[in-house]
N, CA, C and O atoms as a Tinker XYZ file with bonds, in Angstrom:
   380  protein
     1  N     -8.308000   -1.509000   52.239000    73     2
     2  CA    -7.923000   -2.042000   51.389000    64     1     3
     3  C     -7.661000   -0.761000   50.315000    63     2     4     5
     4  O     -8.484000    0.064000   49.920000    81     3
     5  N     -6.371000   -0.874000   50.016000    73     3     6
     6  CA    -6.094000    0.400000   48.720000    64     5     7
     7  C     -6.883000   -0.491000   47.530000    63     6     8     9
     8  O     -7.402000   -1.599000   47.394000    81     7
     9  N     -6.731000    0.235000   47.075000    73     7    10
    10  CA    -7.229000    0.397000   45.098000    64     9    11
    11  C     -6.073000    0.059000   44.911000    63    10    12    13
    12  O     -5.117000    0.539000   45.521000    81    11
    13  N     -5.997000   -0.920000   43.938000    73    11    14
    14  CA    -5.023000   -0.673000   42.826000    64    13    15
    15  C     -4.860000   -0.149000   41.796000    63    14    16    17
    16  O     -5.839000   -0.354000   41.079000    81    15
    17  N     -3.961000    0.562000   41.223000    73    15    18
    18  CA    -3.932000    1.463000   40.260000    64    17    19
    19  C     -4.017000    1.143000   38.912000    63    18    20    21
    20  O     -4.200000    1.974000   38.022000    81    19
    21  N     -3.832000   -0.552000   38.687000    73    19    22
    22  CA    -4.479000   -0.956000   37.218000    64    21    23
    23  C     -5.642000   -1.760000   37.049000    63    22    24    25
    24  O     -5.831000   -2.678000   36.251000    81    23
    25  N     -6.665000   -1.108000   38.230000    73    23    26
    26  CA    -8.172000   -1.350000   37.908000    64    25    27
    27  C     -8.523000   -0.306000   36.813000    63    26    28    29
    28  O     -8.537000    0.925000   36.799000    81    27
    29  N     -8.798000   -1.268000   35.906000    73    27    30
    30  CA    -9.796000   -0.576000   34.264000    64    29    31
    31  C    -10.813000   -0.483000   34.482000    63    30    32    33
    32  O    -11.496000   -1.504000   34.558000    81    31
    33  N    -11.522000    1.108000   34.735000    73    31    34
    34  CA   -12.611000    1.257000   35.258000    64    33    35
    35  C    -13.406000    1.717000   33.811000    63    34    36    37
    36  O    -14.603000    1.452000   33.929000    81    35
    37  N    -13.177000    2.161000   32.845000    73    35    38
    38  CA   -13.793000    1.876000   31.389000    64    37    39
    39  C    -13.162000    1.172000   30.181000    63    38    40    41
    40  O    -12.013000    0.801000   29.943000    81    39
    41  N    -14.294000    1.120000   29.517000    73    39    42
    42  CA   -13.350000   -0.082000   28.285000    64    41    43
    43  C    -14.591000    0.092000   27.062000    63    42    44    45
    44  O    -15.814000   -0.018000   27.144000    81    43
    45  N    -13.811000    0.368000   26.070000    73    43    46
    46  CA   -14.888000    0.414000   24.931000    64    45    47
    47  C    -14.163000   -0.766000   23.815000    63    46    48    49
    48  O    -12.997000   -0.884000   23.438000    81    47
    49  N    -15.677000   -1.731000   23.417000    73    47    50
    50  CA   -14.931000   -2.693000   22.668000    64    49    51
    51  C    -15.196000   -2.125000   20.932000    63    50    52    53
    52  O    -16.110000   -1.301000   20.889000    81    51
    53  N    -14.782000   -2.322000   20.031000    73    51    54
    54  CA   -15.012000   -1.607000   18.416000    64    53    55
    55  C    -14.648000   -2.662000   17.775000    63    54    56    57
    56  O    -13.899000   -3.557000   18.167000    81    55
    57  N    -15.313000   -2.530000   16.539000    73    55    58
    58  CA   -15.134000   -3.323000   15.692000    64    57    59
    59  C    -14.087000   -2.678000   14.775000    63    58    60    61
    60  O    -14.330000   -1.529000   14.405000    81    59
    61  N    -12.996000   -3.240000   14.374000    73    59    62
    62  CA   -11.721000   -2.788000   13.300000    64    61    63
    63  C    -11.643000   -3.535000   12.298000    63    62    64    65
    64  O    -11.630000   -4.765000   12.349000    81    63
    65  N    -11.580000   -2.808000   11.222000    73    63    66
    66  CA   -11.521000   -3.162000    9.808000    64    65    67
    67  C    -10.152000   -2.369000    9.321000    63    66    68    69
    68  O    -10.045000   -1.165000    9.085000    81    67
    69  N     -8.846000   -3.695000    9.217000    73    67    70
    70  CA    -7.851000   -2.950000    9.208000    64    69    71
    71  C     -7.242000   -3.483000    7.168000    63    70    72    73
    72  O     -7.410000   -4.512000    6.512000    81    71
    73  N     -6.523000   -2.094000    6.847000    73    71    74
    74  CA    -6.027000   -2.321000    5.726000    64    73    75
    75  C     -4.422000   -2.426000    5.519000    63    74    76    77
    76  O     -3.969000   -1.312000    5.257000    81    75
    77  N     -3.203000   -3.663000    5.569000    73    75    78
    78  CA    -1.996000   -3.483000    5.532000    64    77    79
    79  C     -1.504000   -3.193000    3.929000    63    78    80    81
    80  O     -1.954000   -3.253000    2.784000    81    79
    81  N     -0.673000   -2.954000    4.417000    73    79    82
    82  CA     0.204000   -2.427000    2.853000    64    81    83
    83  C     -0.212000   -1.157000    2.556000    63    82    84    85
    84  O     -0.344000   -0.801000    1.385000    81    83
    85  N     -0.469000   -0.320000    3.630000    73    83    86
    86  CA    -0.698000    1.312000    2.849000    64    85    87
    87  C     -0.129000    1.882000    3.149000    63    86    88    89
    88  O      0.243000    1.817000    4.320000    81    87
    89  N      0.400000    2.977000    2.166000    73    87    90
    90  CA     1.286000    4.021000    2.504000    64    89    91
    91  C      1.336000    4.957000    3.922000    63    90    92    93
    92  O      2.390000    5.507000    4.240000    81    91
    93  N      0.418000    5.057000    4.541000    73    91    94
    94  CA     0.562000    5.557000    5.681000    64    93    95
    95  C     -0.301000    4.837000    6.536000    63    94    96    97
    96  O     -1.060000    4.025000    6.007000    81    95
    97  N     -0.328000    5.006000    7.935000    73    95    98
    98  CA    -0.976000    4.485000    9.299000    64    97    99
    99  C     -1.796000    5.472000    9.770000    63    98   100   101
   100  O     -1.468000    6.657000    9.833000    81    99
   101  N     -3.111000    4.913000   10.185000    73    99   102
   102  CA    -4.018000    5.594000   10.972000    64   101   103
   103  C     -5.317000    5.292000   11.044000    63   102   104   105
   104  O     -5.518000    4.146000   10.641000    81   103
   105  N     -6.239000    5.827000   11.379000    73   103   106
   106  CA    -7.691000    5.789000   11.243000    64   105   107
   107  C     -8.295000    6.327000   10.038000    63   106   108   109
   108  O     -8.433000    7.534000    9.841000    81   107
   109  N     -8.520000    5.752000    9.534000    73   107   110
   110  CA    -9.633000    6.080000    8.188000    64   109   111
   111  C    -10.820000    6.746000    8.681000    63   110   112   113
   112  O    -10.910000    7.931000    8.360000    81   111
   113  N    -11.621000    6.329000    9.288000    73   111   114
   114  CA   -12.798000    7.083000    9.903000    64   113   115
   115  C    -13.821000    5.559000   10.531000    63   114   116   117
   116  O    -13.375000    4.524000   11.027000    81   115
   117  N    -14.813000    5.821000   10.352000    73   115   118
   118  CA   -15.922000    5.042000   10.913000    64   117   119
   119  C    -15.962000    4.094000    9.629000    63   118   120   121
   120  O    -15.423000    4.429000    8.575000    81   119
   121  N    -16.753000    2.687000    9.822000    73   119   122
   122  CA   -16.615000    1.772000    8.808000    64   121   123
   123  C    -17.799000    0.940000    9.225000    63   122   124   125
   124  O    -17.433000    0.153000   10.097000    81   123
   125  N    -19.018000    0.815000    8.951000    73   123   126
   126  CA   -19.981000    0.022000    9.693000    64   125   127
   127  C    -20.208000    0.504000   10.474000    63   126   128   129
   128  O    -20.473000    1.704000   10.535000    81   127
   129  N    -20.174000   -0.568000   11.675000    73   127   130
   130  CA   -20.476000   -0.029000   13.112000    64   129   131
   131  C    -19.223000    0.431000   13.795000    63   130   132   133
   132  O    -19.079000    1.184000   14.757000    81   131
   133  N    -18.251000   -0.287000   12.969000    73   131   134
   134  CA   -16.729000    0.250000   14.039000    64   133   135
   135  C    -15.801000    1.452000   12.582000    63   134   136   137
   136  O    -16.227000    2.186000   11.691000    81   135
   137  N    -14.089000    0.950000   13.193000    73   135   138
   138  CA   -13.451000    2.281000   12.567000    64   137   139
   139  C    -12.507000    1.342000   11.283000    63   138   140   141
   140  O    -12.304000    0.186000   11.654000    81   139
   141  N    -12.125000    1.558000   10.360000    73   139   142
   142  CA   -11.407000    1.380000    9.653000    64   141   143
   143  C    -10.004000    2.285000    9.718000    63   142   144   145
   144  O     -9.863000    3.502000    9.592000    81   143
   145  N     -8.836000    1.040000   10.009000    73   143   146
   146  CA    -7.538000    1.494000   10.062000    64   145   147
   147  C     -6.297000    1.049000    9.183000    63   146   148   149
   148  O     -5.987000   -0.140000    9.114000    81   147
   149  N     -5.633000    1.988000    8.547000    73   147   150
   150  CA    -5.028000    1.885000    7.399000    64   149   151
   151  C     -3.384000    1.342000    7.839000    63   150   152   153
   152  O     -2.755000    2.210000    8.444000    81   151
   153  N     -2.862000    0.429000    7.677000    73   151   154
   154  CA    -1.864000   -0.204000    8.395000    64   153   155
   155  C     -0.508000   -0.067000    7.430000    63   154   156   157
   156  O     -0.866000   -0.176000    6.258000    81   155
   157  N      0.901000    0.132000    7.541000    73   155   158
   158  CA     2.383000   -0.001000    6.563000    64   157   159
   159  C      2.807000   -1.022000    6.591000    63   158   160   161
   160  O      3.552000   -1.381000    5.679000    81   159
   161  N      2.380000   -2.180000    8.026000    73   159   162
   162  CA     2.599000   -2.950000    7.994000    64   161   163
   163  C      2.008000   -4.429000    7.195000    63   162   164   165
   164  O      0.832000   -4.536000    6.847000    81   163
   165  N      2.962000   -5.431000    7.001000    73   163   166
   166  CA     2.418000   -6.667000    6.420000    64   165   167
   167  C      1.852000   -7.151000    7.381000    63   166   168   169
   168  O      2.252000   -6.821000    8.497000    81   167
   169  N      0.607000   -8.201000    7.237000    73   167   170
   170  CA    -0.173000   -9.030000    8.208000    64   169   171
   171  C      0.948000  -10.633000    8.276000    63   170   172   173
   172  O      0.613000  -11.746000    7.870000    81   171
   173  N      2.031000  -10.325000    8.793000    73   171   174
   174  CA     2.840000  -11.777000    9.005000    64   173   175
   175  C      4.018000  -11.320000   10.118000    63   174   176   177
   176  O      5.006000  -10.587000   10.170000    81   175
   177  N      3.406000  -12.059000   10.802000    73   175   178
   178  CA     4.819000  -12.453000   11.897000    64   177   179
   179  C      4.400000  -12.036000   13.063000    63   178   180   181
   180  O      5.057000  -12.157000   14.097000    81   179
   181  N      2.428000  -11.118000   12.923000    73   179   182
   182  CA     1.853000  -10.410000   14.616000    64   181   183
   183  C      2.338000   -8.380000   13.877000    63   182   184   185
   184  O      1.932000   -7.354000   14.424000    81   183
   185  N      3.122000   -8.415000   12.771000    73   183   186
   186  CA     3.976000   -7.215000   13.052000    64   185   187
   187  C      2.251000   -6.085000   12.605000    63   186   188   189
   188  O      1.857000   -5.207000   13.372000    81   187
   189  N      1.635000   -6.385000   11.461000    73   187   190
   190  CA     0.046000   -5.235000   11.802000    64   189   191
   191  C     -0.541000   -5.719000   13.021000    63   190   192   193
   192  O     -1.291000   -4.883000   13.523000    81   191
   193  N     -0.460000   -6.629000   13.562000    73   191   194
   194  CA    -1.142000   -6.604000   14.993000    64   193   195
   195  C     -0.490000   -5.274000   15.674000    63   194   196   197
   196  O     -1.107000   -4.346000   16.197000    81   195
   197  N      1.013000   -5.435000   15.521000    73   195   198
   198  CA     1.461000   -4.268000   16.659000    64   197   199
   199  C      1.034000   -2.943000   16.286000    63   198   200   201
   200  O      0.532000   -2.029000   16.941000    81   199
   201  N      1.405000   -3.079000   14.881000    73   199   202
   202  CA     1.111000   -1.594000   14.684000    64   201   203
   203  C     -0.435000   -0.780000   14.857000    63   202   204   205
   204  O     -0.905000    0.293000   15.237000    81   203
   205  N     -0.732000   -1.748000   14.444000    73   203   206
   206  CA    -2.331000   -1.761000   15.127000    64   205   207
   207  C     -2.533000   -1.405000   16.364000    63   206   208   209
   208  O     -3.503000   -0.659000   16.502000    81   207
   209  N     -1.612000   -1.836000   17.887000    73   207   210
   210  CA    -1.931000   -1.546000   18.633000    64   209   211
   211  C     -1.531000   -0.295000   18.832000    63   210   212   213
   212  O     -2.224000    0.574000   19.363000    81   211
   213  N     -0.128000   -0.118000   18.314000    73   211   214
   214  CA     0.662000    1.598000   18.511000    64   213   215
   215  C     -0.323000    2.483000   17.766000    63   214   216   217
   216  O     -0.166000    3.590000   18.281000    81   215
   217  N     -1.301000    2.584000   16.778000    73   215   218
   218  CA    -1.881000    3.277000   16.395000    64   217   219
   219  C     -3.527000    3.653000   17.036000    63   218   220   221
   220  O     -4.252000    4.611000   16.766000    81   219
   221  N     -3.742000    2.563000   17.912000    73   219   222
   222  CA    -4.678000    3.035000   18.369000    64   221   223
   223  C     -4.316000    3.359000   20.075000    63   222   224   225
   224  O     -5.163000    4.074000   20.612000    81   223
   225  N     -3.476000    3.035000   20.722000    73   223   226
   226  CA    -2.794000    3.657000   21.594000    64   225   227
   227  C     -2.465000    5.279000   21.528000    63   226   228   229
   228  O     -3.025000    6.135000   22.213000    81   227
   229  N     -1.395000    5.508000   20.518000    73   227   230
   230  CA    -1.280000    6.976000   20.668000    64   229   231
   231  C     -2.329000    7.882000   20.112000    63   230   232   233
   232  O     -2.161000    9.101000   20.149000    81   231
   233  N     -3.636000    7.232000   19.488000    73   231   234
   234  CA    -4.751000    8.132000   18.621000    64   233   235
   235  C     -5.535000    8.514000   20.287000    63   234   236   237
   236  O     -5.604000    9.572000   20.912000    81   235
   237  N     -6.016000    7.184000   20.580000    73   235   238
   238  CA    -6.660000    7.606000   22.241000    64   237   239
   239  C     -5.913000    7.655000   23.288000    63   238   240   241
   240  O     -6.367000    7.069000   24.271000    81   239
   241  N     -4.995000    8.122000   23.389000    73   239   242
   242  CA    -3.406000    8.564000   24.486000    64   241   243
   243  C     -3.905000    7.696000   25.201000    63   242   244   245
   244  O     -4.681000    8.127000   26.053000    81   243
   245  N     -3.660000    6.040000   25.156000    73   243   246
   246  CA    -3.464000    5.716000   26.508000    64   245   247
   247  C     -2.534000    4.512000   26.153000    63   246   248   249
   248  O     -2.645000    3.960000   25.058000    81   247
   249  N     -1.789000    4.184000   26.905000    73   247   250
   250  CA    -0.308000    2.822000   26.816000    64   249   251
   251  C     -1.155000    1.737000   26.463000    63   250   252   253
   252  O     -2.323000    1.466000   26.743000    81   251
   253  N     -0.140000    1.094000   25.671000    73   251   254
   254  CA    -0.443000   -0.029000   24.768000    64   253   255
   255  C     -0.922000   -1.410000   25.495000    63   254   256   257
   256  O     -1.669000   -2.279000   25.044000    81   255
   257  N     -0.470000   -1.366000   26.364000    73   255   258
   258  CA    -1.230000   -2.405000   27.474000    64   257   259
   259  C     -2.564000   -2.518000   27.714000    63   258   260   261
   260  O     -3.118000   -3.516000   28.175000    81   259
   261  N     -3.109000   -1.432000   27.382000    73   259   262
   262  CA    -4.451000   -0.736000   27.653000    64   261   263
   263  C     -5.468000   -1.172000   26.146000    63   262   264   265
   264  O     -6.696000   -1.144000   26.061000    81   263
   265  N     -4.504000   -1.542000   25.124000    73   263   266
   266  CA    -5.187000   -1.635000   24.076000    64   265   267
   267  C     -5.210000   -3.458000   23.929000    63   266   268   269
   268  O     -4.132000   -4.022000   24.113000    81   267
   269  N     -6.417000   -4.300000   23.607000    73   267   270
   270  CA    -6.494000   -5.813000   23.490000    64   269   271
   271  C     -7.091000   -5.666000   22.560000    63   270   272   273
   272  O     -7.869000   -4.761000   22.255000    81   271
   273  N     -6.547000   -7.190000   21.641000    73   271   274
   274  CA    -7.224000   -7.607000   20.310000    64   273   275
   275  C     -8.055000   -8.735000   20.919000    63   274   276   277
   276  O     -7.539000   -9.745000   21.397000    81   275
   277  N     -9.282000   -8.524000   20.878000    73   275   278
   278  CA    -9.943000   -9.816000   21.734000    64   277   279
   279  C    -10.144000  -10.663000   20.677000    63   278   280   281
   280  O    -10.175000  -11.809000   21.123000    81   279
   281  N    -10.337000  -10.645000   19.157000    73   279   282
   282  CA   -10.383000  -11.484000   18.815000    64   281   283
   283  C    -10.051000  -10.916000   17.246000    63   282   284   285
   284  O     -9.893000   -9.719000   17.006000    81   283
   285  N     -9.968000  -12.089000   16.132000    73   283   286
   286  CA    -9.388000  -11.266000   14.747000    64   285   287
   287  C     -7.872000  -10.896000   14.510000    63   286   288   289
   288  O     -7.315000   -9.937000   13.975000    81   287
   289  N     -7.502000  -11.863000   15.027000    73   287   290
   290  CA    -5.520000  -11.828000   15.422000    64   289   291
   291  C     -5.597000  -12.512000   13.656000    63   290   292   293
   292  O     -5.026000  -11.639000   13.002000    81   291
   293  N     -5.807000  -13.050000   13.188000    73   291   294
   294  CA    -5.229000  -13.541000   12.128000    64   293   295
   295  C     -6.028000  -12.605000   10.567000    63   294   296   297
   296  O     -5.628000  -12.599000    9.404000    81   295
   297  N     -6.905000  -12.105000   11.013000    73   295   298
   298  CA    -8.171000  -11.822000   10.511000    64   297   299
   299  C     -7.929000  -10.169000    9.593000    63   298   300   301
   300  O     -6.833000   -9.644000    9.790000    81   299
   301  N     -8.778000   -9.518000    8.780000    73   299   302
   302  CA    -8.580000   -7.900000    8.733000    64   301   303
   303  C     -9.810000   -7.799000    9.461000    63   302   304   305
   304  O     -9.887000   -6.643000    9.877000    81   303
   305  N    -10.690000   -8.392000    9.767000    73   303   306
   306  CA   -11.588000   -7.985000   11.036000    64   305   307
   307  C    -11.473000   -8.580000   12.452000    63   306   308   309
   308  O    -11.647000   -9.673000   12.990000    81   307
   309  N    -11.015000   -7.061000   12.871000    73   307   310
   310  CA   -10.743000   -7.364000   14.385000    64   309   311
   311  C    -12.239000   -7.175000   15.235000    63   310   312   313
   312  O    -13.365000   -6.925000   14.805000    81   311
   313  N    -11.649000   -7.447000   16.858000    73   311   314
   314  CA   -12.674000   -6.452000   18.044000    64   313   315
   315  C    -12.027000   -6.658000   18.496000    63   314   316   317
   316  O    -11.533000   -7.766000   18.705000    81   315
   317  N    -11.492000   -4.761000   19.166000    73   315   318
   318  CA   -10.609000   -4.553000   19.793000    64   317   319
   319  C    -11.334000   -3.644000   21.468000    63   318   320   321
   320  O    -12.361000   -3.014000   21.719000    81   319
   321  N    -10.073000   -4.072000   22.275000    73   319   322
   322  CA   -11.092000   -3.763000   23.792000    64   321   323
   323  C    -10.034000   -2.577000   23.537000    63   322   324   325
   324  O     -9.004000   -2.768000   22.890000    81   323
   325  N    -10.368000   -1.369000   24.085000    73   323   326
   326  CA    -9.649000   -0.242000   24.692000    64   325   327
   327  C     -9.975000   -0.044000   26.164000    63   326   328   329
   328  O    -11.081000    0.119000   26.679000    81   327
   329  N     -9.034000   -0.083000   26.608000    73   327   330
   330  CA    -9.514000    0.166000   28.637000    64   329   331
   331  C     -9.098000    1.417000   28.819000    63   330   332   333
   332  O     -7.962000    1.881000   28.720000    81   331
   333  N    -10.139000    1.942000   29.102000    73   331   334
   334  CA    -9.723000    3.696000   30.138000    64   333   335
   335  C    -10.058000    4.399000   28.692000    63   334   336   337
   336  O     -9.314000    5.299000   28.302000    81   335
   337  N    -11.168000    3.990000   27.908000    73   335   338
   338  CA   -11.480000    4.624000   26.842000    64   337   339
   339  C    -13.277000    4.947000   26.985000    63   338   340   341
   340  O    -13.521000    3.764000   26.744000    81   339
   341  N    -14.308000    5.393000   27.122000    73   339   342
   342  CA   -15.510000    5.501000   27.185000    64   341   343
   343  C    -16.176000    5.563000   25.720000    63   342   344   345
   344  O    -17.008000    4.745000   25.328000    81   343
   345  N    -15.724000    6.582000   25.012000    73   343   346
   346  CA   -16.225000    6.861000   23.632000    64   345   347
   347  C    -15.125000    7.466000   22.307000    63   346   348   349
   348  O    -14.230000    8.310000   22.316000    81   347
   349  N    -15.732000    6.522000   21.148000    73   347   350
   350  CA   -14.780000    7.218000   20.380000    64   349   351
   351  C    -15.155000    8.553000   19.141000    63   350   352   353
   352  O    -14.548000    8.976000   18.157000    81   351
   353  N    -16.450000    8.901000   19.795000    73   351   354
   354  CA   -16.954000   10.036000   18.603000    64   353   355
   355  C    -16.581000   11.143000   18.855000    63   354   356   357
   356  O    -16.797000   11.879000   17.893000    81   355
   357  N    -16.057000   11.718000   19.791000    73   355   358
   358  CA   -14.924000   13.111000   20.018000    64   357   359
   359  C    -13.739000   12.893000   19.658000    63   358   360   361
   360  O    -13.056000   13.785000   19.157000    81   359
   361  N    -13.215000   11.446000   19.889000    73   359   362
   362  CA   -11.704000   11.453000   19.406000    64   361   363
   363  C    -11.725000   11.637000   17.797000    63   362   364   365
   364  O    -11.269000   12.683000   17.334000    81   363
   365  N    -12.280000   10.577000   16.880000    73   363   366
   366  CA   -12.607000   10.414000   15.446000    64   365   367
   367  C    -13.098000   12.061000   15.213000    63   366   368   369
   368  O    -12.445000   12.720000   14.404000    81   367
   369  N    -14.146000   12.649000   15.863000    73   367   370
   370  CA   -14.478000   13.945000   14.955000    64   369   371
   371  C    -13.187000   15.193000   15.343000    63   370   372   373
   372  O    -13.029000   16.142000   14.574000    81   371
   373  N    -12.467000   15.065000   16.404000    73   371   374
   374  CA   -11.525000   16.206000   16.491000    64   373   375
   375  C    -10.175000   15.891000   15.549000    63   374   376   377
   376  O     -9.074000   16.170000   16.024000    81   375
   377  N    -10.242000   15.479000   14.606000    73   375   378
   378  CA    -9.240000   15.535000   13.545000    64   377   379
   379  C     -9.351000   15.758000   12.418000    63   378   380
   380  O     -8.361000   15.755000   11.688000    81   379
């Protein structure tokens, strides 16, 4: 039996605090036990969630399909699962 290439071996679940309406989008840094992310989008019709997925996918060099918002779709506090990511420490420090 062949293994599917879509099998996700590693996943990282992190808490995210988003700040919409910022002048620039990106990861600010640690926030409590998670990360703070600034977004330029407004939190209307899922625009901020889409931008959050874009920012995280680009930062962690994964596809957008590998970023999953588990909870908090309508909140500034979200729980996000990053498939294919083991740790955030090295990625955050490298910037």
